[in-house]
NUGUKE-23811 format. One record per atom (N, C-alpha, C): x, y, z. Coordinates in steps of 0.05 Angstrom, whole numbers, padded with zeros to 5 digits, always signed. Layout:
BEGIN
XYZ ...
***
This chain:
BEGIN
+00017-00024+00000 +00000+00000+00000 +00018+00025+00000 +00012+00043-00017 +00028+00068-00019 +00018+00088+00002 +00036+00095+00022 +00028+00114+00043 +00022+00142+00032 +00030+00148+00007 +00026+00174-00004 +00000+00176-00020 -00013+00154-00024 -00036+00153-00041 -00061+00165-00028 -00061+00167-00002 -00085+00178+00012 -00106+00157+00016 -00102+00133+00006 -00122+00111+00010 -00150+00120+00004 -00154+00133-00019 -00180+00143-00028 -00191+00166-00012 -00175+00177+00007 -00183+00201+00022 -00180+00225+00004 -00198+00245+00009 -00196+00270-00005 -00181+00290+00012 -00158+00299+00002 -00139+00315+00019 -00135+00342+00006 -00134+00363+00023 -00127+00390+00014 -00101+00398+00028 -00081+00405+00012 -00055+00415+00022 -00055+00445+00020 -00048+00458+00042 -00046+00488+00042 -00017+00494+00048 -00004+00509+00030 +00024+00514+00033 +00030+00544+00036 +00055+00550+00043 +00063+00577+00047 +00065+00594+00022 +00073+00581-00001 +00075+00595-00026 +00069+00577-00049 +00068+00589-00073 +00060+00574-00097 +00081+00554-00105 +00107+00560-00100 +00128+00541-00106 +00125+00515-00091 +00119+00517-00065 +00115+00493-00049 +00090+00478-00058 +00069+00493-00065 +00045+00480-00074 +00050+00464-00100 +00065+00476-00118 +00071+00462-00143 +00088+00437-00138 +00108+00440-00120 +00125+00418-00114 +00110+00395-00101 +00090+00401-00084 +00074+00380-00072 +00057+00366-00094 +00047+00382-00113 +00031+00370-00134 +00048+00350-00151 +00073+00357-00154 +00090+00341-00171 +00104+00318-00157 +00101+00317-00130 +00116+00297-00114 +00102+00271-00111 +00079+00267-00124 +00065+00242-00122 +00049+00240-00097 +00043+00262-00084 +00028+00262-00059 -00001+00267-00065 -00019+00250-00056 -00047+00252-00062 -00059+00278-00052 -00078+00289-00068 -00093+00312-00059 -00089+00337-00076 -00105+00358-00070 -00102+00384-00082 -00083+00401-00065 -00070+00420-00078 -00051+00438-00064 -00057+00467-00071 -00060+00484-00051 -00063+00513-00055 -00043+00528-00038 -00036+00552-00047 -00018+00569-00032 -00034+00591-00017 -00027+00595+00008 -00041+00616+00024 -00030+00643+00017 -00004+00647+00018 +00010+00671+00007 -00002+00698+00016 +00005+00706+00040 -00002+00733+00049 +00019+00742+00068 +00032+00765+00062 +00052+00777+00079 +00039+00792+00102 +00029+00777+00121 +00012+00789+00142 +00027+00807+00161 +00053+00807+00160 +00069+00825+00178 +00067+00854+00170 +00055+00860+00147 +00051+00888+00139 +00022+00891+00130 +00012+00915+00136 -00015+00922+00127 -00036+00913+00147 -00061+00923+00143 -00082+00918+00163 -00091+00889+00164 -00092+00879+00189 -00103+00852+00195 -00121+00856+00219 -00146+00863+00213 -00164+00873+00234 -00180+00850+00246 -00183+00850+00272 -00198+00828+00285 -00228+00831+00280 -00243+00810+00287 -00272+00809+00285 -00282+00812+00256 -00265+00808+00236 -00274+00809+00208 -00276+00780+00198 -00295+00775+00180 -00296+00750+00167 -00272+00747+00149 -00266+00722+00141 -00244+00717+00123 -00248+00732+00097 -00272+00733+00087 -00278+00747+00062 -00272+00777+00064 -00282+00790+00085 -00279+00819+00088 -00249+00826+00093 -00236+00809+00109 -00207+00814+00114 -00191+00811+00087 -00198+00792+00072 -00184+00788+00046 -00188+00811+00027 -00212+00823+00028 -00217+00846+00011 -00200+00870+00019 -00197+00873+00046 -00180+00895+00056 -00151+00890+00048 -00142+00864+00050 -00114+00858+00043 -00110+00862+00013 -00129+00856-00004 -00127+00860-00032 -00123+00889-00039 -00139+00906-00025 -00137+00935-00030 -00110+00945-00021 -00100+00935+00002 -00074+00944+00012 -00052+00937-00008 -00051+00913-00018 -00030+00904-00037 -00032+00919-00063 -00057+00925-00072 -00059+00940-00097 -00048+00968-00094 -00051+00980-00071 -00039+01007-00066 -00009+01005-00065 +00002+00982-00058 +00031+00979-00059 +00042+00975-00088 +00023+00972-00106 +00031+00968-00134 +00036+00939-00141 +00025+00921-00126 +00029+00892-00131 +00010+00881-00151 -00008+00898-00162 -00027+00888-00182 -00054+00901-00179 -00071+00894-00197 -00099+00904-00197 -00114+00893-00173 -00129+00910-00159 -00143+00902-00135 -00162+00879-00140 -00177+00879-00162 -00195+00858-00168 -00181+00832-00174 -00158+00833-00187 -00143+00808-00193 -00132+00796-00167 -00122+00813-00149 -00112+00803-00123 -00135+00791-00107 -00158+00805-00107 -00181+00795-00092 -00190+00768-00103 -00189+00764-00129 -00198+00739-00141 -00179+00716-00132 -00153+00722-00129 -00135+00701-00120 -00141+00694-00091 -00146+00714-00075 -00154+00709-00047 -00180+00694-00046 -00199+00702-00062 -00226+00689-00062 -00224+00660-00069 -00209+00653-00089 -00205+00626-00098 -00193+00609-00075 -00173+00620-00062 -00160+00607-00039 -00180+00603-00017 -00195+00624-00010 -00214+00623+00012 -00236+00602+00007 -00245+00601-00018 -00267+00582-00024 -00258+00553-00019 -00233+00547-00023 -00223+00520-00019 -00225+00513+00011 -00217+00530+00029 -00218+00522+00057 -00246+00524+00068 -00263+00542+00057 -00290+00543+00065 -00306+00518+00058 -00295+00503+00039 -00307+00478+00031 -00294+00454+00044 -00284+00459+00069 -00269+00438+00083 -00285+00413+00088 -00312+00415+00089 -00328+00391+00094 -00328+00372+00070 -00317+00381+00048 -00314+00363+00025 -00289+00346+00026 -00272+00351+00046 -00247+00337+00049 -00246+00319+00073 -00229+00300+00072 -00224+00282+00096 -00201+00293+00113 -00182+00307+00100 -00159+00317+00114 -00149+00343+00101 -00139+00361+00118 -00125+00385+00110 -00097+00384+00121 -00077+00388+00103 -00049+00387+00112 -00037+00414+00108 -00026+00425+00129 -00013+00452+00128 +00017+00448+00126 +00030+00460+00106 +00058+00459+00101 +00071+00487+00105 +00086+00491+00127 +00096+00517+00132 +00124+00516+00145 +00139+00538+00141 +00166+00541+00153 +00164+00555+00180 +00188+00561+00191 +00190+00572+00218 +00192+00602+00220 +00192+00616+00197 +00197+00645+00197 +00171+00660+00203 +00175+00686+00207 +00152+00704+00214 +00130+00703+00193 +00137+00704+00167 +00118+00703+00146 +00100+00679+00148 +00112+00656+00153 +00096+00631+00154 +00081+00628+00181 +00093+00636+00203 +00080+00632+00229 +00055+00649+00231 +00055+00673+00219 +00030+00689+00220 +00008+00676+00203 +00016+00664+00181 -00004+00650+00164 -00015+00626+00180 +00002+00612+00194 -00007+00589+00210 -00027+00599+00232 -00020+00621+00245 -00039+00632+00265 -00066+00636+00252 -00067+00648+00229 -00092+00654+00216 -00107+00628+00209 -00094+00609+00197 -00107+00585+00188 -00116+00567+00211 -00098+00562+00230 -00106+00544+00252 -00128+00557+00269 -00126+00583+00274 -00147+00596+00290 -00174+00596+00275 -00172+00598+00248 -00197+00598+00232 -00210+00570+00234 -00194+00549+00230 -00205+00522+00232 -00215+00516+00260 -00202+00526+00280 -00210+00522+00308 -00238+00533+00313 -00245+00554+00298 -00271+00567+00302 -00294+00554+00286 -00287+00534+00270 -00307+00521+00253 -00316+00494+00266 -00339+00485+00258 -00348+00459+00266 -00338+00439+00245 -00313+00429+00249 -00299+00413+00229 -00307+00384+00230 -00322+00376+00250 -00331+00348+00251 -00308+00328+00252 -00307+00310+00233 -00286+00289+00233 -00262+00297+00215 -00261+00321+00206 -00239+00330+00189 -00213+00327+00205 -00194+00315+00192 -00167+00312+00204 -00150+00336+00194 -00138+00351+00213 -00121+00374+00205 -00093+00367+00214 -00075+00366+00195 -00048+00357+00201 -00028+00380+00195 -00005+00379+00208 +00015+00400+00206 +00042+00389+00198 +00055+00403+00180 +00084+00399+00174 +00097+00426+00177 +00113+00430+00197 +00126+00456+00202 +00154+00450+00213 +00174+00459+00198 +00202+00452+00205 +00220+00476+00202 +00243+00475+00216 +00264+00495+00213 +00290+00483+00202 +00289+00457+00196 +00312+00443+00185 +00302+00417+00173 +00319+00405+00156 +00313+00379+00145 +00334+00359+00154 +00327+00337+00166 +00346+00318+00176 +00367+00310+00155 +00392+00312+00163 +00414+00304+00144 +00424+00326+00126 +00410+00349+00126 +00418+00371+00109 +00433+00392+00126 +00456+00401+00117 +00471+00421+00132 +00457+00448+00131 +00445+00455+00109 +00432+00481+00105 +00403+00476+00098 +00385+00493+00110 +00357+00491+00104 +00347+00519+00096 +00336+00521+00072 +00327+00547+00062 +00297+00548+00058 +00282+00528+00069 +00253+00529+00067 +00243+00504+00053 +00218+00498+00059 +00205+00475+00047 +00204+00477+00017 +00202+00501+00006 +00200+00504-00023 +00226+00497-00038 +00248+00491-00023 +00273+00483-00036 +00277+00453-00035 +00259+00438-00022 +00263+00409-00019 +00254+00395-00044 +00268+00372-00049 +00261+00357-00073 +00237+00338-00067 +00228+00324-00087 +00203+00308-00085 +00206+00286-00063 +00229+00273-00062 +00233+00252-00043 +00233+00264-00014 +00245+00287-00011 +00245+00300+00016 +00217+00308+00024 +00201+00318+00005 +00173+00325+00011 +00157+00300+00019 +00162+00278+00005 +00148+00253+00011 +00155+00244+00040 +00180+00246+00047 +00189+00239+00074 +00176+00256+00095 +00174+00282+00089 +00160+00301+00108 +00131+00293+00111 +00118+00287+00089 +00090+00280+00089 +00085+00256+00107 +00102+00236+00106 +00099+00212+00122 +00101+00219+00152 +00113+00242+00159 +00117+00249+00187 +00098+00271+00197 +00079+00277+00181 +00060+00298+00189 +00046+00290+00215 +00038+00310+00231 +00025+00304+00257 -00002+00318+00258 -00021+00306+00272 -00047+00318+00275 -00045+00342+00293 -00058+00363+00286 -00059+00387+00302 -00074+00382+00328 -00062+00391+00350 -00074+00385+00377 -00091+00408+00386 -00106+00403+00407 -00123+00424+00419 -00105+00446+00431 -00081+00438+00441 -00063+00458+00452 -00054+00477+00430 -00047+00466+00407 -00039+00483+00384 -00061+00501+00375 -00086+00491+00374 -00108+00508+00367 -00112+00530+00387 -00110+00524+00412 -00114+00545+00433 -00093+00567+00431 -00068+00558+00428 -00046+00578+00425 -00050+00596+00401 -00058+00584+00379 -00061+00599+00354 -00085+00618+00356 -00106+00610+00369 -00129+00628+00373 -00121+00652+00390 -00106+00647+00412 -00097+00669+00429 -00078+00687+00414 -00060+00675+00398 -00040+00690+00383 -00053+00707+00362 -00073+00696+00348 -00087+00712+00327 -00102+00735+00339 -00115+00731+00361 -00129+00752+00375 -00110+00774+00383 -00087+00767+00394 -00067+00786+00402 -00056+00802+00378 -00050+00788+00357 -00039+00800+00333 -00058+00819+00320 -00083+00813+00319 -00103+00829+00306 -00116+00850+00324 -00108+00851+00349 -00119+00871+00368 -00110+00899+00361 -00127+00919+00364 -00118+00947+00359 -00098+00957+00379 -00095+00943+00401 -00077+00952+00422 -00054+00931+00424 -00029+00940+00418 -00007+00921+00419 +00000+00910+00446 -00012+00921+00467 -00008+00909+00494 -00017+00880+00494 -00036+00873+00476 -00045+00846+00474 -00023+00827+00466 -00005+00837+00447 +00018+00821+00439 +00037+00817+00462 +00041+00838+00478 +00060+00836+00500 +00049+00817+00522 +00023+00817+00525 +00011+00798+00545 +00011+00770+00535 +00010+00767+00509 +00010+00740+00497 +00038+00728+00498 +00058+00744+00496 +00086+00734+00492 +00095+00716+00515 +00089+00721+00540 +00098+00703+00561 +00084+00676+00562 +00062+00673+00547 +00047+00648+00548 +00063+00624+00538 +00055+00601+00547 +00067+00576+00539 +00061+00571+00509 +00081+00572+00492 +00077+00567+00463 +00093+00542+00455 +00099+00525+00474 +00116+00502+00467 +00104+00484+00446 +00077+00484+00444 +00065+00467+00424 +00068+00478+00395 +00075+00504+00394 +00082+00518+00369 +00110+00529+00372 +00131+00512+00370 +00158+00519+00379 +00171+00543+00364 +00161+00551+00341 +00173+00573+00327 +00158+00600+00330 +00136+00599+00344 +00119+00622+00345 +00131+00645+00363 +00143+00638+00385 +00153+00659+00403 +00174+00676+00390 +00193+00663+00375 +00213+00679+00361 +00201+00696+00339 +00180+00686+00327 +00167+00701+00306 +00153+00726+00318 +00140+00723+00340 +00127+00746+00353 +00149+00766+00362 +00171+00756+00373 +00193+00774+00381 +00203+00790+00358 +00204+00778+00335 +00214+00793+00311 +00192+00812+00301 +00167+00804+00304 +00145+00821+00294 +00145+00848+00308 +00149+00848+00335 +00148+00874+00349 +00171+00893+00341 +00192+00882+00329 +00214+00899+00319 +00207+00913+00293 +00184+00905+00282 +00174+00919+00258 +00160+00945+00266 +00154+00949+00291 +00144+00975+00300 +00166+00995+00299 +00159+01021+00295 +00180+01041+00294 +00197+01042+00320 +00223+01045+00317 +00241+01045+00340 +00237+01070+00357 +00239+01067+00383 +00238+01090+00401 +00260+01110+00395 +00283+01101+00386 +00306+01118+00382 +00304+01136+00358 +00292+01126+00335 +00292+01142+00311 +00268+01138+00292 +00249+01121+00300 +00225+01117+00284 +00227+01097+00262 +00250+01084+00258 +00253+01064+00237 +00246+01036+00247 +00235+01020+00230 +00231+00991+00237 +00258+00977+00233 +00259+00953+00243 +00284+00937+00240 +00290+00932+00211 +00270+00926+00195 +00275+00921+00166 +00286+00946+00153 +00274+00969+00159 +00284+00994+00147 +00312+01001+00156 +00318+00995+00181 +00346+00999+00191 +00366+00982+00177 +00359+00957+00172 +00377+00939+00158 +00382+00948+00129 +00361+00959+00116 +00364+00969+00089 +00385+00992+00089 +00382+01010+00108 +00401+01032+00109 +00430+01023+00115 +00432+01002+00132 +00458+00991+00138 +00471+00978+00114 +00455+00967+00096 +00466+00956+00072 +00480+00977+00055 +00468+01001+00055 +00480+01023+00040 +00504+01034+00055 +00504+01033+00081 +00528+01041+00096 +00551+01022+00090 +00545+00998+00083 +00565+00978+00075 +00572+00980+00046 +00564+01001+00033 +00570+01007+00005 +00558+00987-00015 +00536+00976-00007 +00520+00959-00025 +00498+00976-00037 +00498+00979-00063 +00479+00997-00076 +00460+00984-00095 +00466+00959-00104 +00449+00944-00121 +00425+00933-00106 +00400+00937-00115 +00377+00928-00099 +00377+00898-00092 +00385+00881-00111 +00385+00852-00105 +00406+00846-00084 +00430+00859-00086 +00450+00854-00066 +00442+00866-00039 +00427+00888-00039 +00417+00899-00014 +00397+00879-00001 +00380+00868-00018 +00361+00848-00008 +00375+00824+00005 +00396+00814-00008 +00410+00792+00003 +00425+00799+00029 +00435+00824+00030 +00447+00833+00055 +00427+00833+00078 +00404+00845+00073 +00383+00846+00094 +00375+00818+00103 +00371+00800+00084 +00364+00772+00091 +00386+00759+00108 +00411+00764+00101 +00433+00752+00116 +00436+00762+00144 +00425+00785+00150 +00427+00797+00177 +00403+00788+00194 +00384+00774+00183 +00361+00765+00198 +00367+00737+00209 +00364+00732+00235 +00367+00705+00246 +00350+00685+00231 +00325+00693+00225 +00307+00676+00209 +00295+00694+00187 +00306+00694+00162 +00296+00711+00141 +00267+00706+00135 +00252+00728+00130 +00223+00725+00125 +00213+00743+00103 +00228+00763+00096 +00217+00784+00078 +00218+00775+00049 +00196+00780+00035 +00194+00775+00006 +00208+00797-00009 +00216+00792-00033 +00228+00813-00050 +00207+00836-00055 +00182+00828-00059 +00162+00848-00064 +00159+00868-00041 +00159+00857-00017 +00157+00875+00007 +00182+00892+00010 +00206+00879+00004 +00231+00894+00005 +00230+00918-00013 +00221+00914-00038 +00219+00937-00056 +00198+00957-00047 +00178+00948-00033 +00159+00967-00021 +00172+00985-00001 +00190+00974+00015 +00205+00990+00035 +00223+01010+00020 +00236+01001-00001 +00253+01020-00016 +00237+01043-00027 +00213+01037-00036 +00196+01058-00047 +00188+01078-00025 +00182+01067-00001 +00174+01084+00021 +00196+01102+00031 +00221+01091+00031 +00244+01106+00041 +00253+01127+00022 +00246+01124-00004 +00256+01143-00024 +00234+01163-00033 +00209+01156-00030 +00187+01173-00039 +00172+01185-00015 +00184+01205-00003 +00172+01218+00021 +00183+01246+00023 +00173+01261+00042 +00181+01289+00045 +00211+01292+00050 +00222+01275+00066 +00251+01276+00072 +00262+01248+00067 +00269+01242+00042 +00279+01215+00035 +00304+01207+00050 +00305+01181+00056 +00329+01170+00069 +00348+01157+00048 +00336+01150+00025 +00352+01139+00004 +00345+01152-00022 +00364+01153-00041 +00359+01165-00067 +00364+01144-00089 +00348+01145-00109 +00352+01128-00132 +00370+01142-00152 +00387+01126-00164 +00402+01136-00187 +00404+01114-00208 +00404+01122-00233 +00405+01103-00255 +00432+01105-00268 +00446+01083-00269 +00472+01082-00282 +00470+01067-00308 +00476+01080-00330 +00475+01067-00356 +00500+01051-00361 +00496+01025-00365 +00519+01007-00369 +00530+01011-00397 +00557+01009-00400 +00570+01012-00425 +00573+00985-00439 +00581+00986-00464 +00586+00961-00478 +00611+00947-00466 +00610+00921-00465 +00633+00905-00456 +00646+00893-00480 +00672+00898-00484 +00686+00888-00507 +00704+00865-00500 +00702+00843-00515 +00720+00820-00511 +00747+00828-00523 +00767+00828-00506 +00794+00838-00514 +00806+00821-00536 +00801+00795-00536 +00813+00777-00556 +00800+00779-00583 +00774+00779-00584 +00760+00780-00610 +00753+00808-00618 +00755+00827-00600 +00748+00855-00605 +00719+00858-00614 +00702+00841-00602 +00674+00842-00609 +00658+00849-00583 +00635+00861-00587 +00617+00868-00565 +00605+00842-00554 +00610+00835-00529 +00598+00811-00517 +00575+00817-00498 +00572+00842-00491 +00549+00850-00474 +00543+00879-00479 +00518+00884-00484 +00508+00912-00486 +00483+00915-00469 +00483+00933-00452 +00459+00938-00436 +00450+00967-00441 +00429+00970-00456 +00420+00997-00462 +00400+01008-00442 +00394+00991-00422 +00376+01001-00401 +00392+01015-00379 +00378+01027-00361 +00391+01040-00338 +00388+01022-00314 +00411+01017-00301 +00411+01000-00278 +00406+01016-00253 +00387+01007-00236 +00380+01022-00213 +00400+01018-00190 +00408+01040-00178 +00425+01040-00154 +00413+01058-00133 +00420+01054-00108 +00411+01071-00086 +00434+01082-00071 +00430+01106-00060 +00450+01118-00042 +00436+01130-00018 +00451+01133+00004 +00441+01145+00028 +00440+01175+00025 +00420+01187+00037 +00419+01216+00039 +00432+01225+00065 +00438+01250+00067 +00450+01260+00092 +00430+01257+00115 +00404+01260+00109 +00383+01257+00129 +00384+01228+00140 +00389+01209+00123 +00390+01181+00132 +00412+01177+00153 +00435+01189+00149 +00457+01187+00168 +00449+01199+00195 +00435+01221+00194 +00426+01234+00218 +00405+01217+00233 +00388+01204+00218 +00368+01186+00230 +00382+01162+00242 +00401+01150+00228 +00415+01127+00238 +00431+01133+00264 +00441+01157+00266 +00455+01165+00290 +00436+01175+00312 +00410+01173+00307 +00389+01181+00326 +00389+01211+00332 +00399+01226+00313 +00398+01255+00316 +00372+01267+00307 +00359+01253+00288 +00334+01262+00277 +00315+01238+00277 +00289+01244+00281 +00269+01223+00282 +00254+01221+00255 +00253+01197+00244 +00241+01192+00218 +00211+01199+00218 +00197+01193+00240 +00168+01199+00241 +00164+01229+00244 +00181+01243+00259 +00178+01272+00261 +00181+01286+00234 +00198+01274+00217 +00203+01286+00191 +00181+01280+00171 +00170+01256+00172 +00152+01247+00151 +00125+01238+00160 +00120+01238+00186 +00095+01228+00196 +00093+01197+00192 +00071+01186+00199 +00068+01157+00196 +00039+01149+00193 +00033+01131+00176 +00006+01120+00172 +00010+01091+00163 +00011+01073+00182 +00019+01045+00177 +00004+01026+00195 +00000+01002+00185 -00013+00981+00200 +00007+00959+00206 +00006+00949+00231 +00020+00924+00237 -00001+00907+00252 -00011+00886+00238 -00033+00871+00250 -00057+00888+00253 -00069+00889+00277 -00092+00905+00282 -00086+00933+00291 -00060+00940+00293 -00052+00966+00304 -00048+00986+00281 -00064+01007+00282 -00061+01028+00262 -00043+01050+00274 -00018+01050+00265 +00001+01069+00275 -00001+01095+00260 -00011+01115+00273 -00016+01141+00261 -00015+01163+00283 -00017+01188+00275 -00017+01209+00294 -00037+01205+00316 -00029+01206+00341 -00046+01200+00364 -00046+01172+00373 -00034+01154+00356 -00033+01125+00364 -00006+01114+00354 +00016+01127+00362 +00043+01118+00353 +00055+01101+00375 +00059+01076+00367 +00072+01056+00385 +00100+01051+00375 +00119+01051+00394 +00147+01047+00387 +00159+01024+00402 +00179+01012+00389 +00194+00990+00401 +00219+01000+00415 +00221+00993+00441 +00244+01001+00457 +00264+00978+00457 +00286+00981+00444 +00306+00959+00441 +00317+00951+00468 +00320+00970+00486 +00332+00965+00512 +00314+00947+00529 +00289+00954+00530 +00270+00940+00547 +00255+00918+00532 +00258+00918+00505 +00243+00899+00488 +00213+00902+00493 +00204+00927+00494 +00176+00933+00501 +00165+00951+00479 +00139+00954+00479 +00125+00973+00461 +00113+00995+00478 +00118+01020+00470 +00109+01042+00486 +00095+01062+00467 +00073+01073+00477 +00058+01093+00462 +00071+01120+00466 +00075+01135+00444 +00087+01162+00446 +00071+01182+00431 +00077+01207+00435 +00062+01228+00421 +00075+01235+00394 +00100+01227+00391 +00113+01231+00365 +00124+01205+00355 
***
């Protein structure tokens, strides 16, 4: 009997991204596979909303970032949502996720959503890892080959009541309009979700810093330029390398670059360098011609002042940003204190 066949069971696999979903489809594992794909660490994630209404808000947010047409994004979310809303058509749902912030927030959403449903005899299973046995380096489930995915599938575990309870509490804390809920949630026992505590600890660092108003991601971007890295892709790789557990997508990274450069007092400046023809010395022929302009970034003088905590980023440019259920704006500015690892409400 093939343990991957599902034994005539109808199975829905929910993965962190489309690459993983496609790999699961091709690995000979029974069932349908969909990608959840939502960078929940940025933009509004408001509590007490239905999945449909929240997805509409997320679609609008991403369209404003320039990630695509609002209706097209909404249709992708709608198709995804319809699959899990039809859970009673399946015998089992299998969740495939990594240990980083991006994935852990998606797990909070999914597990807490299923916990609130009358799932009856539906089996909900979890595959969530931070390494693969025998591999020296682990870069995520989406990098595993078909045999490795099959081995993971054989070791999936049924989600427990403890995991459901932790995820429900975590989702309520994350989507609360008051970040005190996150701070109260943090000391809770999360041992049943072993990667969640580190993810929440990293999430709070996305709040503007008490010292200068920059998030940790924005600070790392500026530090890449301090290290004389000016190419966007190299900057992205630098930022990822400085994260204990990388989580940021390229799309979100470029969103940060846009934010830092298109404001009243920019911290970075764009410049376009036109590449010249490259001549092969031996054949005296042109072997490469780039007629496009290559994008580079440089630090402004204001950025250096902000990095040295002489000037406050929010005081210069204001702020209108969401982290989970917290709308950070004038009158409701919450900052991360690196010394105390706490969030504090300030007037500026």
